[in-house]
N, C-alpha and C positions, 0 to 999 in steps of 0.2 A: 303810232310810230311806224308800223309797216307801210302805211299809205305814204308817209313822208319819205321813207326809204325807197319805195317804188318810184315816186315822183323824181327823186334825185337821179335815178338811173335812166329815166326816159326823157329828161328835160335838159335844156341848156340855160345857163345863167348869164346875167349881164357880164360877170367877171370872165366866164368862159369865152364869150364872144369878143370881148375887148382885149383879152390877153394875146400875147404874140404866140405864133405857132410853136416856137422853140420852147416856150414855157409849157404849153399843153402837152408836149411830147417829152418833157425833160425827165420825168421819172422813167419813161421807157428807154430813153437814151442811157440813163443811169443803169437800168437793168442790163442793157447791152454791154455796158462797161463792166459790170459784175461778171457777166458770162464770158466776156473776152479775157478776163483775168482769172478764170478758173472756177468761178462759182456757178453752180447749176441750180435752176429753179426746181423746188420740190413741191409736191401737192400738200396743201394744208391738212387734208384728210388722211395723209399717210401716217404711219406709226410715229416717225420722228417729227413730222410736221405737227401732229396733234399734241405731242409732248411739249414742243416749243411754244405752241399757241397757248396751251393750258398754263405753262410756267409764266408766260408773259402777262396774261390777264390776272393770274394769281398775284403777281408782283405789283399790280395796280390796285389791289383790293382795298388798300387803305384810303383810296380816293375814288369812291364808286361813280361820281359824276363824270370823271374822266374815263374810267374803265368802260362804262356803259356806252359812251359815245366814241370809242376808239375802234377802228376797223383795220384789220390786217389786209394789206394789199398783196404782198408777196413774201416768200421765204426762199432764200438762196443758200445752198450748202457749199462749203469749200471742197471742191473736187479737183483742185489744182494738182496737176502731175508734172509741172515744170521742175527742172533741176533745182532752181532757186527755192521753191516751196518745199521740195523734198529735204533740202538741207535745213530749212527752218524747222520742219517737223522733227527731223532727226536731232537737231540741237535741243529742241524742247524735251525730247525723250531722254537725252543724255543728261541734261541739267536736272530733270526731275529725279533721275536715279542718284545723281550726286547730292541733291538736297535730302533725299530720303536716307541716304547713307549717313549724312551728317546729322540729321534730326531724328534719329531713333527709328528709321524705317518708314516714315510718313512724310511725303513731299507736300502734303496738304494741298492737293489739286482741287480747284473748284471751278464752276462755271460762273461767269460774270458778264454783265451788260456794259457796253460802252456806247455812249451817245455823242454825236458830233454833227457838224454840218455835212451836207452831201459831198462837198469837195474833200473834206477831211476823211470821210469814209472811203471815197474813191482812192485817195492817196494811200490810205492804209491797206486797201485791197491790193494795190500795185506793189507797195514797198514794205508792208508790215509797219510796225510802230517805231522802227529804228530812226525814222526821220524826225521824231519828236525830240526837242532839245531838253525837255524836262520830263519828270515822271508823269504818270497819268493816274486818274482816279476812275475806278470802275465800280459798278454796283453789284452786290451779291444777287444771285438769281432771284431771290424772293423779295428784293427791294429795287425793282427796276424803275420806279417812278423817278428817282433822281437822275438816272441816265436819260430817261424820256425827256425830262425838262432841259437837259443839255443838248438834245438833238435839235438840228436846225430844219426848218421847212424849206423844201426845194420849190421850184417854180410852179409845180403842179399840186402843191399842198401836201406832199408826202414827206414823212420823216423816216430816218433809217437808224437802226441799232445794230451793233455787232454783238454777237454772243460768242464769248471767248472762253477758252480754258486757260486758267492762270495758276502758276505755281506760287503758292503763298509761303510755304515753309514756316519758319517761326516769325511771328508778327510782333511788332511793337506798336504802342499807341502814340499817335501824334495829334497835336491840337489843331484846331481849325486855322489858327494864325501862324502855323509853321510853314509859311510859304518859302522860307529861305533854306529849307532842308531838301536836298536833291539825292540823297543816298541814305542807306541805313546808318543809324547812329553808331553801330559797331558791327563786328563780324558775327555777333550772336544773333543777328536778325536778317531776314530776307525780304520782308515787305512790311507794310504798316496798315493799321486800321484806325477808325475813329473810336471804336469801342470793342474791347476784347470779347465780352460776353454776348453782345448783340450788335455786330457791325452793320453799318449801312454804307460804308465806303471801304474799298480795298485800294491801297496806294501801291502802285508798281513803280519802283525807282527807275530813272533813266539809265542807270548803270546795268539794269537787268532786262531792258526792253527787247533786246535782240533774241532772247532765248527763253523767257519765262511767261510769255503771253502769246497765245496762238488763236487767231480768228477762225471760228468754225462755221458760223452762220451769219447771214445778214437778214434782219427782219425789217421789212418796209411797211409802214402803217400810216393811217390818217388819224389825227387826233383833233379834238375840238379847238377852235381858234383861240379860246380864252385859256389855253393850257398853261401859259406862263404865270397866270394869276392864281391858279389853283382853286379859285372860286368863280362861279358863273356870274357874269355881270347881270345887273337887274334888267338891262335892256340890251338886246342884240338886234342890230339893224337887219331886217329880214332880206333874203335874197329874192330877186324877181325871177321866177321860174317861167320859162317858155317851153312848152312841150315840143318835141321834134315835129309832131304832126301839125301843130299850129304854125311853127316856124316854116315848114315846107309849104303850107297853104299861103303864107304871106309872101314867100320868095317866088312861088311859081309864076305869077304874072310877069316877072322881070327876067325870066330865064327862057332860053330857046328850048325846042323840043328835046334835043340831045341832053341838055343840062338837066331838064326835069326828069328825063328817063334815068339818067345817072344818079340823081338825088334819090329817086324812088328806089333804085336798086340798092344803094348804100343803106337806106332806111330799112329795107327788107333784110339785108345782111345783119344789120344791128339787132333787129327784133329776133332774128334767128340765132343771135349770139355768136355770129361769125366774126364780128369786129367789136372792139371795146368802145365804151362811151367816149374817151378822149380821141380815139381814132375816128369815130363818127363826127365829132366836132371838127376835127382837122379836115375831114373830107368835105364837110359842108362849106368850110372856109375856102377850100381849093376850088369847089364848083361855083359857088356864088360870088366869091371875092370879098376882100376885107371891107371895101367901101359899102357894099350892100348890107353886110352884117352890121357894120357900124350904124347904118341907118335904122336897122331893126332895134339896135340898142337905144338909140336916141328916141325912137318911137315909144318904147316901153318905159324908158326912164322919164321922159318929159310928159307924155300923155297918159302914162299908167294904164294902158289898155291891157287887161289880162283876161284870158279865156280859161274858165274852169274846165278841167277834164271831165267833170261830172255833169256839165251842162252843155249838151251837144245838140240842142234843138235849133230852131230857126234863129233864136236870139244869138246863139253862139256863131252861126254862120254869118249873121248880119255884122257882128263885131269883127269877124275876120275880114269881111269885105270892106268895112270902114277902115280897118287898120291898113289893109292893102292900099286903099286910095290915098290915105295919109302918107303912107310909106312912099308911094309914087311921087308925091309932091316933094318929099324930103330928098329922095334919090335923084329926081330931075334937077333939083337945085344944086346937088353935089356935082352933077355931070356938066353944069354950065362952066364955060371957061372963065378963069379969074380975070 
């Protein structure tokens, strides 16, 4: 497993090369959106980062095959100091006190996960949950899998969850088919659950969304592609991995001196962890161009020429040279006028 993980970090796939550059950088654009709207990135190894990471993986424990293959990409904390967010935080505190006064001194505040598409998460980061027309369902901190399944994959394969504080107050039980209920059944209740003794869903009614749910953290993660099925398919089409070293060897004959030097510089920066893997892929694209990378893709897809990182003798060098010659044929044909 460690070898596979290392290969994933030092290689480029067919999907990577074929995807548009805005997709490769989409999660980073998303992170910039989070930062612009008052969420700051925190270190996973920090005290609070470690607590969130531990809680997240613990919430996936009932499905080990998903937990084992899930990787946290980033954690962002709500550090918003704008007047709007100050008002929301103040409203949350005022409402918590009001519920506590009404419910015997306990507002029943919990942490809960909320999973949605990248666009919905970004919209919520900007405007809170008040834009939602109906109530929302969130998952208790120890039952995060349901929210994970509701999260959407962005263009770079990353999913996002909000970790929120929610004021539950007194809860009532609602059935799965109670889709026509948008508010508490009476003034005796503040929120709803699917099971009083062991809830897996908290339901926050739309009449309360402005003040009893407060986004605190955004957790961004990569999950296995078969996530929605909950069971691993019998066969998964393997990705074709091309190590950056092999890719550079194939591209070099078609680049001028300055391009080769720039590519080598970026590769050194990547090996020294000065740039990330998606940034490396995007810079290879910028230096070599989409047409040349597309030719590499066609070469590896149609001819299935793969060079093992563990076989670096003369045979490997011969394969690279053969690949380069074939690539030249493909690339030349692409450059001919229509």
